[in-house]
N, C-alpha and C positions, 0 to 999 in steps of 0.2 A: 555253479552249473553242475549238473549230474554227470557222472562218468558214463552212465548208461541212458542216453536219451530215449524217450518213448518213440516207438516206431509210428510212422504216420500211415494212415489209410488201412489199418488192420482191424478196426472196430466194426461193430454192427449195431443195427437197430431192430428190435423185435417187439412183438406185443402178443397178448392173448386176452381173451374175454371169458369171464366166468359169470354165470347166472346164479346169483346167491339165493334167489327165491326158490329156484328149482334144485340147487345143489349140483349143477352140471355145467359143462362147457356151453358157451353161447355159440352154437354152430350157425353159420350162414349170416353172420353180421357183416354188413358192408362197412369198410373203414377206408377213409381217405387220408393220405399223407400230403401235407402242405408245408412248403418252406416260406417263412415269414421274413421279409426284408423291408423294414420300415412299414409303410402302409400297403406295400405290395404283397399279395399272396400268390405263390406259384404252386399249382397243383403238380405233384410228382407222380402219384399213382393212386389207384383205387383197387382194393383187394377185398376178399371175403374170408371170414374165419372158417376153418375146416371143422370136422366133427369133434376135434379135441379143443375147439375154441382158439386155435392158433393159426398162424399164417404159415403156408408151406415152405417159405424161404424168408430170410431176413428182408425187411422193408428197404434197408440200405445196408451195404456192406463194402468193405475195402475202400477203393477210391471214390465210390459214390457217397460215402459218409464224410460230410464236411462240417466244420464248426459253424454254428449258427442257431437260429431259433426255428423250431418246427412246431407243427400242430397235427395231432391225430384227431380226426373227426369220426366218432363212432355213431352209426345210425341205429341208436337204441330203440327209438319208437317203432321203426320199421321191423326190427327184430322182434320186439315184444308183441306187436300185432300178429306176426307170423306164428307165434306160439299159441295163439288163441286167447291171450289175455284181453279182458274187456277193459279198454283204456278210455278215459274221457276224451272228448274232442274239444280243444286240442289236448294231447297227452301232456302230462306233467314234464316228462323227459322225452325229448325227441332226438336231436343231434347233440352229442356231448363232445365239446372241444377240449382237448388237453394240450396246452401249450407248454413247451419245455425247451431247454437249451442243451446243445451238444458242444462241450468245450474240449473234449479229449477224443480225437479221432481214432485212438488205439483202444478205446474202451468199448465194452458191451453196454448199450443202453437198452434196458427192457422196460417197457411201459405197459403194465397190465391194467385192465379195467374190471372191476367187480361191480355188477349191475343188478338192479331190481327195478320195478316200475316206478318207485318213488325215491330212489337214492342210488348213489354210486361212490366208489372210492378208487384211488389209484396210488401208486408209489413207484419208486425206482427199484425194480427187481434185479435179479441176477440171471 
């Protein structure tokens, strides 16, 4: 057992979105945060990215951040159409779900999305 246990409830969850085709932040993208419990999906909040492709405040912070499985749903198709991209109908990418686990409530979980009309990537950032 560690002499210095991790503090609980001090972590946070953040995200940002970059449009790799344009080389710029993806401003105005709608993002939903969902908590997954077995087959149940619980909507926590819906936000939009700012001019820097970020959210103005953490999605979850402090006591709001609990261990478990979450999903961010990025509304990429809606964003790409708003930029004037000519997308097929249906678009190749529309809603992009990224499911991830939070094990340490004292940690910073940063889940960025790099997007273009035909591909995306993510990673655990800092």
